[in-house]
C-alpha positions as CSV (number, residue, x, y, z in Angstrom):
1,M,-33.6,-28.7,-14.8
2,P,-35.1,-25.4,-13.6
3,S,-38.7,-24.5,-14.1
4,Q,-38.6,-21.6,-16.6
5,P,-40.4,-18.4,-15.5
6,N,-42.9,-16.9,-17.8
7,K,-42.8,-13.1,-17.6
8,L,-40.3,-12.5,-14.8
9,H,-41.7,-9.0,-13.9
10,Q,-45.2,-10.3,-13.6
11,N,-44.8,-13.9,-12.5
12,V,-44.2,-14.2,-8.7
13,V,-43.3,-17.8,-7.8
14,L,-44.9,-18.7,-4.5
15,P,-43.3,-21.4,-2.3
16,K,-44.9,-24.8,-2.7
17,E,-46.9,-26.3,0.2
18,D,-43.9,-28.2,1.4
19,N,-41.7,-25.0,1.3
20,S,-39.7,-26.5,-1.5
21,S,-37.7,-24.6,-4.2
22,D,-35.1,-25.4,-6.8
23,I,-32.6,-23.2,-4.9
24,L,-32.5,-22.3,-1.2
25,V,-30.2,-19.4,-0.3
26,I,-29.4,-19.1,3.4
27,G,-28.4,-15.5,4.3
28,A,-29.5,-12.3,2.6
29,G,-26.4,-10.2,2.6
30,F,-25.1,-8.9,-0.8
31,G,-23.6,-12.3,-1.6
32,G,-26.9,-14.1,-0.9
33,I,-29.0,-11.5,-2.7
34,A,-26.8,-11.6,-5.8
35,A,-26.8,-15.5,-5.8
36,A,-30.7,-15.5,-5.5
37,L,-31.0,-13.1,-8.4
38,R,-28.6,-14.9,-10.6
39,M,-30.3,-18.2,-10.0
40,R,-33.8,-16.7,-10.6
41,A,-32.6,-15.2,-13.9
42,K,-31.8,-18.8,-15.0
43,G,-35.4,-19.9,-14.3
44,F,-34.9,-21.6,-11.0
45,S,-37.5,-21.2,-8.2
46,V,-35.6,-19.5,-5.4
47,T,-36.2,-19.1,-1.7
48,L,-34.0,-16.6,0.2
49,L,-33.9,-16.9,4.0
50,D,-32.4,-14.5,6.6
51,R,-32.5,-14.5,10.4
52,L,-32.9,-10.7,10.7
53,P,-36.1,-8.7,10.2
54,E,-34.7,-7.1,7.0
55,I,-32.5,-8.4,4.3
56,G,-29.0,-6.9,3.6
57,G,-27.0,-8.8,6.1
58,R,-24.4,-6.4,7.6
59,A,-25.8,-3.7,5.4
60,Q,-28.5,-2.8,8.0
61,V,-29.8,0.7,8.6
62,F,-30.3,2.4,11.9
63,S,-32.5,5.5,12.6
64,R,-32.0,7.4,15.8
65,G,-33.3,10.9,16.6
66,G,-33.7,11.9,13.0
67,F,-30.2,10.6,12.0
68,I,-29.8,7.7,9.6
69,H,-26.8,5.4,9.8
70,D,-25.7,2.7,7.4
71,A,-24.4,-0.1,9.6
72,G,-22.3,-2.0,7.0
73,P,-20.3,-1.3,3.9
74,T,-20.1,2.3,2.8
75,V,-17.5,2.3,0.0
76,I,-18.9,1.4,-3.5
77,T,-16.3,0.2,-6.1
78,A,-16.8,-1.9,-9.2
79,P,-20.3,-0.6,-9.8
80,F,-20.7,-2.8,-12.9
81,L,-21.3,-5.7,-10.5
82,F,-24.6,-4.1,-9.4
83,D,-25.4,-3.1,-13.0
84,E,-25.2,-6.8,-13.9
85,L,-27.9,-7.8,-11.4
86,Y,-30.4,-5.5,-13.1
87,E,-29.2,-6.3,-16.6
88,L,-30.1,-10.0,-15.9
89,F,-33.7,-8.9,-16.1
90,G,-33.5,-6.3,-18.8
91,E,-33.4,-3.4,-16.4
92,K,-30.9,-0.5,-15.7
93,R,-29.4,0.0,-12.3
94,S,-29.3,3.8,-12.9
95,D,-33.1,3.9,-13.1
96,Y,-33.2,2.9,-9.4
97,L,-29.9,3.8,-7.8
98,E,-27.7,6.9,-8.2
99,F,-24.0,6.2,-7.7
100,K,-22.2,9.5,-7.1
101,G,-18.4,9.7,-7.6
102,L,-16.4,11.0,-4.6
103,D,-13.4,13.3,-4.5
104,P,-11.4,12.9,-2.5
105,W,-11.9,9.2,-2.3
106,Y,-10.3,9.2,1.2
107,R,-8.8,11.9,3.4
108,F,-6.0,10.7,5.7
109,Y,-5.4,12.5,8.9
110,F,-2.1,11.4,10.5
111,H,-1.1,11.7,14.1
112,G,0.7,15.0,14.4
113,G,-1.6,16.9,12.0
114,H,-0.5,15.9,8.4
115,K,-3.3,15.4,5.9
116,F,-3.3,13.5,2.6
117,D,-6.1,13.5,0.1
118,Y,-6.3,10.4,-2.0
119,R,-8.0,12.0,-5.1
120,A,-10.1,10.8,-7.9
121,S,-7.6,11.9,-10.6
122,I,-4.1,10.6,-10.8
123,E,-2.7,14.0,-11.3
124,D,-4.4,15.4,-8.2
125,T,-3.1,12.5,-6.2
126,K,0.4,13.0,-7.4
127,K,0.2,16.7,-6.3
128,E,-0.7,15.4,-2.8
129,I,2.2,12.8,-2.9
130,K,4.6,15.5,-4.0
131,R,3.9,17.5,-0.8
132,F,5.3,14.6,1.2
133,N,8.1,13.3,-1.0
134,P,8.6,14.3,-4.7
135,A,10.5,11.0,-5.4
136,D,7.4,9.0,-4.5
137,V,5.5,10.4,-7.5
138,A,7.4,8.0,-9.7
139,G,7.0,5.3,-7.1
140,Y,3.2,5.7,-7.2
141,D,3.3,5.2,-11.0
142,R,5.2,2.0,-10.4
143,L,2.8,0.9,-7.7
144,L,-0.2,1.4,-10.0
145,A,1.6,-0.5,-12.8
146,A,2.2,-3.4,-10.5
147,S,-1.3,-3.2,-9.2
148,K,-2.7,-3.3,-12.7
149,S,-0.6,-6.5,-13.5
150,I,-2.1,-8.2,-10.4
151,F,-5.6,-6.9,-11.2
152,E,-5.4,-8.4,-14.7
153,I,-4.7,-11.8,-13.1
154,G,-6.3,-11.7,-9.7
155,F,-9.5,-9.9,-10.6
156,E,-10.2,-10.3,-14.3
157,K,-9.1,-13.9,-14.6
158,L,-9.5,-15.4,-11.1
159,S,-12.2,-13.6,-9.1
160,T,-15.1,-15.5,-10.8
161,K,-13.1,-18.7,-11.4
162,P,-14.0,-21.7,-9.2
163,F,-11.1,-23.0,-7.1
164,T,-12.6,-26.4,-6.4
165,N,-9.6,-28.5,-7.2
166,F,-5.9,-28.1,-6.6
167,F,-5.0,-28.4,-10.3
168,T,-6.8,-25.0,-10.9
169,M,-4.5,-23.5,-8.3
170,L,-1.4,-25.1,-9.8
171,Q,-2.3,-23.7,-13.2
172,Q,-2.2,-20.1,-11.8
173,L,0.9,-20.5,-9.6
174,P,3.4,-19.4,-12.4
175,S,1.4,-16.1,-12.8
176,L,1.2,-15.6,-9.0
177,I,4.9,-16.2,-8.5
178,R,5.8,-14.0,-11.4
179,L,3.7,-11.2,-9.8
180,R,5.4,-12.0,-6.4
181,C,2.0,-12.4,-4.8
182,Y,3.7,-14.3,-1.9
183,R,4.8,-10.9,-0.7
184,T,2.6,-8.9,1.7
185,V,0.7,-5.7,0.8
186,D,3.1,-3.8,3.0
187,G,6.1,-5.4,1.3
188,M,4.8,-4.5,-2.1
189,V,4.0,-0.9,-1.2
190,R,7.3,-0.5,0.6
191,S,9.2,-1.5,-2.5
192,H,7.7,1.5,-4.4
193,I,6.9,4.2,-1.8
194,K,9.5,5.6,0.6
195,H,7.7,8.2,2.8
196,P,6.5,6.4,6.0
197,L,3.1,8.2,6.1
198,L,2.4,7.5,2.4
199,R,3.3,3.9,3.0
200,Q,0.6,3.7,5.6
201,A,-1.9,5.4,3.3
202,F,-1.3,3.0,0.4
203,S,-1.2,-0.1,2.6
204,I,-4.6,0.6,4.2
205,H,-6.9,-1.3,1.8
206,P,-6.6,-4.8,3.4
207,L,-8.1,-3.4,6.6
208,L,-11.2,-2.6,4.6
209,V,-11.6,-6.4,3.9
210,G,-10.4,-7.6,7.3
211,G,-6.7,-8.1,6.7
212,N,-3.5,-6.9,8.3
213,P,-1.4,-5.3,5.5
214,F,1.7,-6.8,7.2
215,S,0.4,-10.4,6.6
216,T,-2.2,-10.0,3.8
217,T,-1.1,-11.3,0.4
218,S,-0.1,-8.6,-2.1
219,I,-2.9,-9.9,-4.4
220,Y,-5.0,-7.4,-2.5
221,C,-2.9,-4.6,-4.0
222,L,-5.1,-5.0,-7.0
223,I,-7.6,-2.7,-5.2
224,H,-5.4,0.3,-6.1
225,Y,-6.0,-0.3,-9.8
226,L,-9.6,-1.5,-9.3
227,E,-10.4,1.9,-7.8
228,R,-8.6,3.7,-10.6
229,R,-10.5,1.5,-13.2
230,W,-14.0,2.3,-11.9
231,G,-13.7,5.0,-9.2
232,V,-15.1,5.2,-5.6
233,Y,-18.8,6.0,-5.2
234,F,-21.5,6.6,-2.7
235,C,-25.1,5.5,-3.4
236,M,-27.5,8.4,-2.8
237,G,-29.7,7.2,0.0
238,G,-26.9,5.0,1.3
239,T,-26.3,1.3,1.3
240,G,-29.8,0.9,2.8
241,K,-31.1,2.4,-0.5
242,I,-29.3,-0.3,-2.4
243,V,-30.7,-3.0,-0.2
244,S,-34.3,-1.7,-0.4
245,E,-34.1,-1.5,-4.2
246,L,-32.6,-5.0,-4.5
247,Y,-35.5,-6.2,-2.3
248,R,-37.9,-4.7,-4.8
249,L,-36.0,-6.4,-7.6
250,L,-36.3,-9.7,-5.8
251,E,-40.0,-9.2,-5.4
252,R,-40.5,-8.2,-9.1
253,T,-38.6,-11.2,-10.3
254,G,-40.4,-13.8,-8.1
255,V,-37.8,-14.7,-5.5
256,N,-39.5,-15.9,-2.3
257,V,-38.0,-13.8,0.6
258,V,-38.4,-15.1,4.1
259,T,-37.0,-13.1,7.0
260,N,-36.9,-13.7,10.8
261,T,-35.8,-17.2,10.1
262,D,-32.7,-18.5,11.9
263,V,-31.4,-21.6,10.3
264,T,-30.1,-24.1,12.8
265,E,-29.5,-27.2,10.7
266,I,-28.8,-28.0,7.0
267,I,-30.2,-31.4,6.3
268,I,-27.9,-33.9,4.6
269,K,-29.2,-37.2,3.2
270,N,-27.1,-39.6,1.2
271,D,-24.3,-37.0,1.0
272,R,-26.6,-34.4,-0.5
273,A,-28.2,-31.3,1.0
274,T,-31.9,-31.6,0.9
275,G,-33.0,-28.6,2.9
276,C,-32.8,-26.9,6.3
277,R,-34.6,-26.4,9.6
278,S,-35.1,-23.1,11.4
279,R,-35.0,-22.4,15.1
280,D,-38.8,-22.1,15.2
281,G,-39.2,-25.6,13.8
282,R,-40.0,-24.8,10.1
283,S,-38.4,-26.9,7.3
284,F,-37.4,-25.7,3.8
285,N,-36.6,-28.2,1.0
286,A,-34.5,-27.6,-2.1
287,N,-32.4,-29.3,-4.8
288,R,-29.5,-27.0,-4.1
289,I,-28.4,-24.9,-1.1
290,I,-26.3,-21.7,-1.4
291,C,-24.9,-20.4,1.9
292,N,-24.3,-16.7,2.4
293,A,-23.6,-17.5,6.0
294,D,-20.1,-17.4,7.5
295,P,-18.5,-20.8,6.5
296,P,-16.9,-21.6,9.9
297,T,-20.3,-21.1,11.5
298,V,-22.0,-23.3,8.8
299,Y,-19.4,-26.1,9.4
300,S,-19.3,-26.0,13.2
301,E,-23.0,-25.2,14.0
302,M,-25.3,-25.9,11.0
303,L,-24.0,-29.2,9.5
304,P,-24.3,-32.6,11.1
305,K,-21.1,-33.4,13.1
306,S,-20.4,-36.4,10.9
307,V,-20.3,-34.2,7.9
308,A,-18.5,-31.3,9.5
309,R,-15.6,-33.5,10.5
310,R,-14.8,-34.5,7.0
311,K,-11.4,-33.3,5.7
312,R,-11.4,-29.7,4.3
313,I,-8.5,-27.5,3.4
314,L,-8.1,-26.4,7.1
315,P,-10.1,-27.5,10.1
316,T,-12.2,-24.7,11.5
317,S,-10.1,-24.7,14.6
318,L,-7.0,-23.7,12.6
319,N,-8.6,-20.8,10.8
320,Q,-7.1,-17.4,11.2
321,Y,-9.8,-14.8,11.6
322,S,-10.1,-11.1,10.6
323,M,-10.1,-8.5,13.3
324,G,-13.2,-7.5,15.2
325,L,-15.0,-4.1,14.8
326,F,-16.1,-1.5,17.2
327,V,-18.6,0.7,15.4
328,L,-19.7,4.0,16.9
329,F,-22.7,5.8,15.5
330,F,-23.7,9.4,16.4
331,G,-25.2,12.6,15.2
332,T,-23.9,16.2,15.7
333,R,-26.0,19.3,16.2
334,K,-23.7,21.2,13.9
335,T,-21.9,20.4,10.7
336,Y,-18.2,19.7,10.1
337,P,-17.8,20.9,6.4
338,N,-14.0,20.3,6.5
339,L,-14.5,16.6,7.0
340,A,-14.5,14.5,3.8
341,H,-17.0,11.8,3.1
342,H,-14.4,9.1,4.0
343,T,-11.7,10.0,6.5
344,I,-9.0,7.6,7.7
345,W,-7.7,8.8,11.1
346,M,-4.3,7.3,11.8
347,G,-3.0,7.0,15.4
348,P,0.6,7.3,16.5
349,R,1.4,3.6,15.9
350,F,0.7,1.5,12.8
351,K,2.5,-1.8,12.6
352,E,2.6,-2.3,16.4
353,L,-1.0,-1.4,16.8
354,L,-2.0,-4.0,14.1
355,R,0.2,-6.5,15.9
356,D,-1.8,-5.9,19.1
357,I,-5.1,-6.3,17.3
358,F,-4.3,-9.3,15.1
359,D,-1.6,-11.2,17.0
360,R,-1.5,-10.3,20.6
361,K,-5.3,-9.8,20.9
362,L,-4.9,-6.7,23.0
363,L,-7.2,-3.7,23.2
364,S,-4.7,-0.8,23.2
365,D,-5.1,2.7,24.5
366,D,-4.4,4.0,21.0
367,F,-6.3,3.2,17.8
368,S,-6.9,4.2,14.1
369,L,-10.3,5.0,12.8
370,Y,-12.4,5.0,9.6
371,I,-14.9,7.9,9.7
372,H,-17.9,7.9,7.5
373,R,-19.7,11.3,7.1
374,P,-22.5,10.6,4.5
375,T,-23.9,14.1,5.0
376,A,-20.9,15.4,3.1
377,T,-22.7,14.0,0.0
378,D,-26.3,13.3,1.0
379,P,-27.8,15.8,3.5
380,S,-30.9,13.5,4.0
381,F,-28.9,11.4,6.5
382,A,-29.4,14.1,9.2
383,P,-31.8,17.0,10.2
384,D,-31.0,20.4,8.8
385,G,-27.8,21.9,10.2
386,C,-26.6,18.5,11.5
387,D,-24.2,15.7,10.5
388,S,-24.4,12.0,10.7
389,F,-21.4,9.8,11.5
390,Y,-20.2,6.2,11.6
391,V,-16.8,5.6,13.1
392,L,-15.2,2.2,12.7
393,C,-12.4,1.1,15.0
394,P,-10.5,-2.1,14.3
395,V,-10.3,-4.2,17.5
396,P,-9.4,-7.8,18.5
397,N,-12.1,-10.4,17.7
398,L,-13.7,-12.5,20.5
399,L,-10.7,-14.7,20.8
400,A,-9.4,-11.9,23.0
401,D,-10.3,-11.7,26.7
402,I,-12.2,-8.3,26.5
403,D,-15.3,-7.5,28.5
404,W,-17.2,-5.3,26.0
405,K,-19.9,-4.4,28.6
406,I,-17.2,-2.4,30.3
407,K,-14.8,-1.6,27.4
408,G,-17.5,-0.4,25.0
409,S,-18.3,2.8,26.9
410,W,-14.6,3.2,27.7
411,L,-13.6,3.0,24.0
412,R,-16.5,5.3,23.0
413,S,-15.2,8.0,25.3
414,R,-11.6,7.6,24.1
415,I,-12.7,8.0,20.5
416,I,-14.7,11.1,21.2
417,D,-11.8,12.6,23.2
418,E,-9.4,12.1,20.3
419,L,-11.7,13.3,17.6
420,E,-12.5,16.5,19.6
421,A,-8.8,17.1,20.1
422,T,-8.0,16.8,16.4
423,I,-10.5,17.1,13.6
424,M,-13.9,17.6,15.3
425,P,-13.7,20.6,17.7
426,D,-16.5,21.0,20.2
427,L,-17.7,17.4,19.6
428,K,-18.6,16.7,23.2
429,S,-20.9,19.7,23.3
430,C,-22.8,18.8,20.1
431,I,-22.8,15.0,19.9
432,T,-26.2,13.4,20.2
433,D,-28.0,10.0,19.9
434,D,-24.8,7.9,20.0
435,F,-24.7,4.1,20.3
436,W,-22.3,1.4,19.2
437,M,-21.7,-2.2,18.1
438,T,-19.0,-4.5,19.4
439,P,-17.7,-7.9,18.2
440,E,-20.3,-9.5,20.4
441,D,-23.0,-7.9,18.3
442,F,-21.4,-9.2,15.1
443,K,-21.5,-12.7,16.6
444,K,-25.1,-12.4,17.9
445,D,-26.7,-10.6,14.9
446,Y,-24.7,-12.1,12.0
447,R,-23.5,-15.4,13.6
448,S,-20.0,-14.4,12.7
449,M,-17.5,-16.9,14.2
450,H,-15.6,-15.2,17.1
451,G,-17.4,-11.9,16.1
452,A,-14.9,-11.4,13.3
453,G,-15.7,-8.4,11.1
454,F,-14.9,-10.1,7.8
455,S,-14.8,-13.9,8.4
456,I,-11.4,-15.5,7.9
457,S,-8.4,-13.2,7.2
458,P,-7.1,-12.8,3.6
459,I,-3.6,-14.3,4.1
460,F,-2.1,-16.3,1.3
461,S,-2.8,-19.6,3.0
462,Q,-6.5,-18.7,3.1
463,S,-6.9,-17.4,-0.4
464,A,-8.0,-19.0,-3.7
465,W,-7.9,-22.8,-3.4
466,F,-6.9,-22.5,0.3
467,R,-10.0,-20.4,1.1
468,Y,-13.4,-22.1,1.8
469,H,-14.5,-23.5,-1.6
470,N,-17.6,-22.2,-3.3
471,R,-18.8,-25.8,-3.5
472,D,-18.3,-28.2,-0.7
473,P,-15.8,-30.9,-1.7
474,H,-18.1,-33.7,-0.3
475,I,-21.6,-32.3,-0.6
476,P,-22.0,-31.6,-4.4
477,N,-25.1,-29.4,-4.1
478,L,-23.9,-27.2,-1.2
479,Y,-22.4,-23.9,-2.3
480,F,-21.0,-20.8,-0.7
481,S,-21.5,-17.2,-1.9
482,T,-20.0,-15.3,1.0
483,A,-17.0,-13.3,2.3
484,G,-15.4,-16.4,3.8
485,A,-15.3,-18.2,0.4
486,H,-13.4,-17.4,-2.7
487,P,-12.6,-14.6,-3.7
488,G,-13.1,-12.9,-0.3
489,A,-14.7,-10.1,1.6
490,G,-15.8,-6.6,0.5
491,I,-18.7,-5.8,-1.8
492,P,-16.9,-6.7,-5.0
493,G,-15.7,-10.0,-3.4
494,V,-19.1,-11.2,-2.3
495,L,-20.8,-10.2,-5.6
496,C,-18.1,-12.1,-7.5
497,S,-18.6,-15.0,-5.2
498,A,-22.2,-15.3,-6.5
499,K,-20.8,-15.3,-10.0
500,V,-18.5,-18.2,-9.1
501,V,-21.5,-20.2,-7.8
502,E,-23.4,-19.4,-11.0
503,N,-20.5,-20.7,-13.1
504,L,-20.3,-23.9,-11.1
505,I,-24.1,-24.5,-11.5
506,D,-23.9,-23.7,-15.2
507,E,-21.2,-26.4,-15.6
508,E,-23.4,-28.9,-13.8
509,E,-26.4,-28.1,-15.9
510,I,-24.3,-28.6,-19.1
511,F,-22.4,-31.7,-17.8
512,P,-24.7,-33.2,-15.2
């Protein structure tokens, strides 16, 4: 049983002399932070480890030349999941973090010059749809209705439900079949929306969690209704502000946070996890271990080979991985007031481009981009009269034969050329302090298998019971609260993953 804390906001639990805790969390991304807080709220002593100098996982912050750049997730949906972390300790998230609603949510720029604003109100969105195809207004109503039906099953009932045995999956199959979740996202959108550009716009969500809309299960169409249910937000101060405030919450509540600690081995004795060792030789002991690390990396690099070879749903070698990411950061010595906070810049090809990225593993001459301009909402990200930008370009992961030492600068120049020719005139003359990340950085910094941006891809055969389980099937005290485990990638996904682990441990405490 956990050792109950006294007054959580005053009682800091220091690690014991042998670095032992009730709970050891490996990885301090959002899934790891949430798991640590949920376990601490239950009275467990908790140690949270991360290999980077700062917590946050992929939600790092870069500062260059007076410009601030969030390196990781920039779209905030389902804000109640952050609220819950504060409510666990009798606090209010709004006392520490300001979530500001955006409108438009996303601005689409299509090759050829057409623009589409995906707006905060349904009526405003319908006005935009009508400019492209009046008949698709009714189609959007049908798409939202279908999305709501999937949301009520996929999010409300299943996102925090452990899929640790196949019977659980069988129980849900009738609902999933009735909702035709064996279809792809593109297939579902195509059945309701006719205009080709609107089909692209309403199929884009899987790419935000690492999936190809032409192969991702239509379960992910629930994101349409999820956004309508709670909205799309930006945290003033950026994702880095969220991380810094969550760090303070971890400190206040007595979680022992240890950074600059690269775990190389999870120790298994008598089929139970007993702790871990770090690259610098330190050992940490615990009664339970929660991994926020990438599951394929855990199984292939951190567990003993005898354990890693045991049968799982799919051998690591058969996993299908999400795409890689090329992320370009830069400032501009002028502002671009006509650019929205979130812009989706669509190239001339859609399906064929995604086939190049996901299937053929080719780096094409063309591309599509997600552009983040935080200064549209929060001017503190740049000096006066300037803008800060983050441009994300989906690319093949490291299973492709691409020399990023050469192709990084080439792709940077191609992106700048295209942006200047379309939505950012004079960019070359005002760009400053630019740098970039490639899939090689994702592998090096985050130990992401093959440098994949979002772990394994969200196809049907890698979802729910078929995804990495939140509790290992053979090591009963080893858990996963991470993008590669159920329910999946994205901020809502990893925060829900922590709730799944909490539910599993609650059951174990009641029925040991």
